[in-house]
mmCIF file of the C-alpha atoms, coordinates in Angstrom:
data_MODEL
# 
_entry.id   MODEL 
# 
loop_
_atom_site.group_PDB 
_atom_site.id 
_atom_site.type_symbol 
_atom_site.label_atom_id 
_atom_site.label_alt_id 
_atom_site.label_comp_id 
_atom_site.label_asym_id 
_atom_site.label_entity_id 
_atom_site.label_seq_id 
_atom_site.pdbx_PDB_ins_code 
_atom_site.Cartn_x 
_atom_site.Cartn_y 
_atom_site.Cartn_z 
_atom_site.occupancy 
_atom_site.B_iso_or_equiv 
_atom_site.pdbx_formal_charge 
_atom_site.auth_seq_id 
_atom_site.auth_comp_id 
_atom_site.auth_asym_id 
_atom_site.auth_atom_id 
_atom_site.pdbx_PDB_model_num 
ATOM 1   C CA . MET A 1 1   ? -0.111  0.000  0.249  1.00 0.00 ? 1   MET A CA 1 
ATOM 2   C CA . HIS A 1 2   ? 1.226   3.559  -0.612 1.00 0.00 ? 2   HIS A CA 1 
ATOM 3   C CA . GLN A 1 3   ? 1.099   5.878  2.077  1.00 0.00 ? 3   GLN A CA 1 
ATOM 4   C CA . ARG A 1 4   ? 0.798   9.588  1.592  1.00 0.00 ? 4   ARG A CA 1 
ATOM 5   C CA . ALA A 1 5   ? 3.465   11.730 3.275  1.00 0.00 ? 5   ALA A CA 1 
ATOM 6   C CA . VAL A 1 6   ? 2.092   14.338 5.151  1.00 0.00 ? 6   VAL A CA 1 
ATOM 7   C CA . GLY A 1 7   ? 4.881   17.064 6.559  1.00 0.00 ? 7   GLY A CA 1 
ATOM 8   C CA . LEU A 1 8   ? 3.994   20.013 8.960  1.00 0.00 ? 8   LEU A CA 1 
ATOM 9   C CA . LEU A 1 9   ? 2.435   22.726 6.736  1.00 0.00 ? 9   LEU A CA 1 
ATOM 10  C CA . LEU A 1 10  ? 2.847   25.957 8.217  1.00 0.00 ? 10  LEU A CA 1 
ATOM 11  C CA . ILE A 1 11  ? 0.959   29.392 7.961  1.00 0.00 ? 11  ILE A CA 1 
ATOM 12  C CA . ALA A 1 12  ? 2.669   32.750 9.718  1.00 0.00 ? 12  ALA A CA 1 
ATOM 13  C CA . LEU A 1 13  ? 0.316   34.537 11.673 1.00 0.00 ? 13  LEU A CA 1 
ATOM 14  C CA . PRO A 1 14  ? 1.310   38.077 13.025 1.00 0.00 ? 14  PRO A CA 1 
ATOM 15  C CA . PHE A 1 15  ? 2.240   38.127 16.720 1.00 0.00 ? 15  PHE A CA 1 
ATOM 16  C CA . ALA A 1 16  ? 0.692   41.591 16.886 1.00 0.00 ? 16  ALA A CA 1 
ATOM 17  C CA . LEU A 1 17  ? -2.992  39.884 17.323 1.00 0.00 ? 17  LEU A CA 1 
ATOM 18  C CA . ALA A 1 18  ? -1.955  39.629 20.865 1.00 0.00 ? 18  ALA A CA 1 
ATOM 19  C CA . SER A 1 19  ? -3.874  42.492 22.849 1.00 0.00 ? 19  SER A CA 1 
ATOM 20  C CA . GLY A 1 20  ? -1.478  42.343 25.650 1.00 0.00 ? 20  GLY A CA 1 
ATOM 21  C CA . ALA A 1 21  ? 1.562   43.882 23.045 1.00 0.00 ? 21  ALA A CA 1 
ATOM 22  C CA . LEU A 1 22  ? -0.672  46.104 22.389 1.00 0.00 ? 22  LEU A CA 1 
ATOM 23  C CA . ALA A 1 23  ? -1.747  47.265 25.530 1.00 0.00 ? 23  ALA A CA 1 
ATOM 24  C CA . ALA A 1 24  ? 1.876   47.667 26.837 1.00 0.00 ? 24  ALA A CA 1 
ATOM 25  C CA . THR A 1 25  ? 2.652   49.611 23.930 1.00 0.00 ? 25  THR A CA 1 
ATOM 26  C CA . GLN A 1 26  ? 0.124   52.116 24.302 1.00 0.00 ? 26  GLN A CA 1 
ATOM 27  C CA . ALA A 1 27  ? 0.444   52.358 27.929 1.00 0.00 ? 27  ALA A CA 1 
ATOM 28  C CA . HIS A 1 28  ? 4.229   52.729 27.186 1.00 0.00 ? 28  HIS A CA 1 
ATOM 29  C CA . GLY A 1 29  ? 3.350   55.629 24.793 1.00 0.00 ? 29  GLY A CA 1 
ATOM 30  C CA . ALA A 1 30  ? 0.691   57.499 27.432 1.00 0.00 ? 30  ALA A CA 1 
ATOM 31  C CA . SER A 1 31  ? 3.712   57.193 30.010 1.00 0.00 ? 31  SER A CA 1 
ATOM 32  C CA . ALA A 1 32  ? 6.481   58.784 27.736 1.00 0.00 ? 32  ALA A CA 1 
ATOM 33  C CA . ALA A 1 33  ? 3.550   61.595 26.807 1.00 0.00 ? 33  ALA A CA 1 
ATOM 34  C CA . SER A 1 34  ? 3.094   62.643 30.602 1.00 0.00 ? 34  SER A CA 1 
ATOM 35  C CA . ALA A 1 35  ? 6.627   62.360 31.213 1.00 0.00 ? 35  ALA A CA 1 
ATOM 36  C CA . ASP A 1 36  ? 7.893   64.903 28.696 1.00 0.00 ? 36  ASP A CA 1 
ATOM 37  C CA . GLY A 1 37  ? 5.874   67.533 29.928 1.00 0.00 ? 37  GLY A CA 1 
ATOM 38  C CA . GLY A 1 38  ? 2.961   66.880 27.696 1.00 0.00 ? 38  GLY A CA 1 
ATOM 39  C CA . SER A 1 39  ? 4.722   68.905 24.818 1.00 0.00 ? 39  SER A CA 1 
ATOM 40  C CA . GLY A 1 40  ? 2.938   66.258 22.694 1.00 0.00 ? 40  GLY A CA 1 
ATOM 41  C CA . ARG A 1 41  ? 6.025   64.622 20.922 1.00 0.00 ? 41  ARG A CA 1 
ATOM 42  C CA . ALA A 1 42  ? 5.431   60.934 20.374 1.00 0.00 ? 42  ALA A CA 1 
ATOM 43  C CA . ALA A 1 43  ? 7.812   58.534 21.941 1.00 0.00 ? 43  ALA A CA 1 
ATOM 44  C CA . LYS A 1 44  ? 9.302   55.523 19.990 1.00 0.00 ? 44  LYS A CA 1 
ATOM 45  C CA . PRO A 1 45  ? 7.736   52.278 20.866 1.00 0.00 ? 45  PRO A CA 1 
ATOM 46  C CA . ALA A 1 46  ? 9.423   50.312 22.730 1.00 0.00 ? 46  ALA A CA 1 
ATOM 47  C CA . VAL A 1 47  ? 8.410   47.176 21.780 1.00 0.00 ? 47  VAL A CA 1 
ATOM 48  C CA . ALA A 1 48  ? 10.320  45.653 18.441 1.00 0.00 ? 48  ALA A CA 1 
ATOM 49  C CA . ALA A 1 49  ? 8.144   43.674 15.967 1.00 0.00 ? 49  ALA A CA 1 
ATOM 50  C CA . ALA A 1 50  ? 7.874   40.315 17.087 1.00 0.00 ? 50  ALA A CA 1 
ATOM 51  C CA . PRO A 1 51  ? 8.504   37.119 14.490 1.00 0.00 ? 51  PRO A CA 1 
ATOM 52  C CA . ALA A 1 52  ? 5.250   35.398 13.584 1.00 0.00 ? 52  ALA A CA 1 
ATOM 53  C CA . ALA A 1 53  ? 3.685   32.289 15.290 1.00 0.00 ? 53  ALA A CA 1 
ATOM 54  C CA . LEU A 1 54  ? 2.943   29.820 12.902 1.00 0.00 ? 54  LEU A CA 1 
ATOM 55  C CA . VAL A 1 55  ? -0.071  27.302 12.018 1.00 0.00 ? 55  VAL A CA 1 
ATOM 56  C CA . ASP A 1 56  ? 0.355   23.593 10.748 1.00 0.00 ? 56  ASP A CA 1 
ATOM 57  C CA . ILE A 1 57  ? -2.661  23.986 8.567  1.00 0.00 ? 57  ILE A CA 1 
ATOM 58  C CA . ASN A 1 58  ? -2.550  20.022 8.657  1.00 0.00 ? 58  ASN A CA 1 
ATOM 59  C CA . ARG A 1 59  ? -2.914  20.020 12.708 1.00 0.00 ? 59  ARG A CA 1 
ATOM 60  C CA . ALA A 1 60  ? -4.536  22.862 13.778 1.00 0.00 ? 60  ALA A CA 1 
ATOM 61  C CA . ASN A 1 61  ? -8.308  23.002 15.203 1.00 0.00 ? 61  ASN A CA 1 
ATOM 62  C CA . ARG A 1 62  ? -10.579 25.201 13.762 1.00 0.00 ? 62  ARG A CA 1 
ATOM 63  C CA . SER A 1 63  ? -10.048 27.882 16.623 1.00 0.00 ? 63  SER A CA 1 
ATOM 64  C CA . GLN A 1 64  ? -6.335  28.239 15.768 1.00 0.00 ? 64  GLN A CA 1 
ATOM 65  C CA . LEU A 1 65  ? -7.202  28.735 12.208 1.00 0.00 ? 65  LEU A CA 1 
ATOM 66  C CA . LYS A 1 66  ? -9.689  31.171 12.315 1.00 0.00 ? 66  LYS A CA 1 
ATOM 67  C CA . THR A 1 67  ? -7.240  33.545 14.050 1.00 0.00 ? 67  THR A CA 1 
ATOM 68  C CA . LEU A 1 68  ? -5.324  33.777 10.911 1.00 0.00 ? 68  LEU A CA 1 
ATOM 69  C CA . PRO A 1 69  ? -6.527  37.076 8.728  1.00 0.00 ? 69  PRO A CA 1 
ATOM 70  C CA . GLY A 1 70  ? -9.210  36.133 6.295  1.00 0.00 ? 70  GLY A CA 1 
ATOM 71  C CA . ILE A 1 71  ? -10.199 32.854 7.620  1.00 0.00 ? 71  ILE A CA 1 
ATOM 72  C CA . GLY A 1 72  ? -13.735 32.480 9.451  1.00 0.00 ? 72  GLY A CA 1 
ATOM 73  C CA . ASP A 1 73  ? -16.283 29.903 10.233 1.00 0.00 ? 73  ASP A CA 1 
ATOM 74  C CA . ALA A 1 74  ? -16.696 28.777 6.399  1.00 0.00 ? 74  ALA A CA 1 
ATOM 75  C CA . GLU A 1 75  ? -12.869 28.712 5.514  1.00 0.00 ? 75  GLU A CA 1 
ATOM 76  C CA . ALA A 1 76  ? -11.576 26.918 8.600  1.00 0.00 ? 76  ALA A CA 1 
ATOM 77  C CA . ASP A 1 77  ? -14.124 24.282 7.605  1.00 0.00 ? 77  ASP A CA 1 
ATOM 78  C CA . LYS A 1 78  ? -12.987 23.637 4.549  1.00 0.00 ? 78  LYS A CA 1 
ATOM 79  C CA . ILE A 1 79  ? -9.467  23.461 5.506  1.00 0.00 ? 79  ILE A CA 1 
ATOM 80  C CA . VAL A 1 80  ? -10.293 20.931 7.709  1.00 0.00 ? 80  VAL A CA 1 
ATOM 81  C CA . ALA A 1 81  ? -12.666 18.990 5.316  1.00 0.00 ? 81  ALA A CA 1 
ATOM 82  C CA . GLY A 1 82  ? -10.112 19.237 2.773  1.00 0.00 ? 82  GLY A CA 1 
ATOM 83  C CA . ARG A 1 83  ? -7.110  17.546 4.816  1.00 0.00 ? 83  ARG A CA 1 
ATOM 84  C CA . PRO A 1 84  ? -3.971  16.412 4.348  1.00 0.00 ? 84  PRO A CA 1 
ATOM 85  C CA . TYR A 1 85  ? -2.122  18.887 2.514  1.00 0.00 ? 85  TYR A CA 1 
ATOM 86  C CA . LEU A 1 86  ? 0.852   17.911 0.561  1.00 0.00 ? 86  LEU A CA 1 
ATOM 87  C CA . SER A 1 87  ? 2.222   21.807 0.766  1.00 0.00 ? 87  SER A CA 1 
ATOM 88  C CA . LYS A 1 88  ? 0.216   25.008 1.655  1.00 0.00 ? 88  LYS A CA 1 
ATOM 89  C CA . ALA A 1 89  ? 0.001   25.669 -1.977 1.00 0.00 ? 89  ALA A CA 1 
ATOM 90  C CA . ASP A 1 90  ? -2.805  23.136 -2.269 1.00 0.00 ? 90  ASP A CA 1 
ATOM 91  C CA . LEU A 1 91  ? -5.118  25.343 -0.410 1.00 0.00 ? 91  LEU A CA 1 
ATOM 92  C CA . VAL A 1 92  ? -5.250  27.661 -3.662 1.00 0.00 ? 92  VAL A CA 1 
ATOM 93  C CA . THR A 1 93  ? -5.001  24.710 -6.493 1.00 0.00 ? 93  THR A CA 1 
ATOM 94  C CA . THR A 1 94  ? -7.842  23.006 -4.425 1.00 0.00 ? 94  THR A CA 1 
ATOM 95  C CA . LYS A 1 95  ? -9.965  26.083 -4.095 1.00 0.00 ? 95  LYS A CA 1 
ATOM 96  C CA . VAL A 1 96  ? -9.992  25.507 -0.262 1.00 0.00 ? 96  VAL A CA 1 
ATOM 97  C CA . LEU A 1 97  ? -9.324  29.631 -0.138 1.00 0.00 ? 97  LEU A CA 1 
ATOM 98  C CA . PRO A 1 98  ? -9.110  32.389 -2.846 1.00 0.00 ? 98  PRO A CA 1 
ATOM 99  C CA . ALA A 1 99  ? -5.598  33.324 -3.991 1.00 0.00 ? 99  ALA A CA 1 
ATOM 100 C CA . GLY A 1 100 ? -6.192  36.659 -1.911 1.00 0.00 ? 100 GLY A CA 1 
ATOM 101 C CA . ILE A 1 101 ? -6.712  35.420 1.268  1.00 0.00 ? 101 ILE A CA 1 
ATOM 102 C CA . TYR A 1 102 ? -3.893  32.666 0.898  1.00 0.00 ? 102 TYR A CA 1 
ATOM 103 C CA . LEU A 1 103 ? -1.391  35.560 0.054  1.00 0.00 ? 103 LEU A CA 1 
ATOM 104 C CA . SER A 1 104 ? -1.878  37.390 3.274  1.00 0.00 ? 104 SER A CA 1 
ATOM 105 C CA . ILE A 1 105 ? -1.315  34.131 5.241  1.00 0.00 ? 105 ILE A CA 1 
ATOM 106 C CA . LYS A 1 106 ? 1.370   32.407 3.384  1.00 0.00 ? 106 LYS A CA 1 
# 
């Protein structure tokens, strides 16, 4: 019997979606504005851009898939139903996702 090899297929998820990172940046900006005597000058953000988290399209559950930009209930259901994928490009070639959504998350 021939077994279909399935590797880990990962899609990047921007780290900036974490509300804690955004709140920390906003709090830092507010304290810097009051520390400069209210001059209104914008402070440089103390938080550098973090690397993107990865989501395995062959193993992620429905709620993990929905954290990706452009992926809602219907798209997550299509991804789960079409498994396994040999490459992330299979999402477009098998018409699971439109090319525009795929390009935003690949």
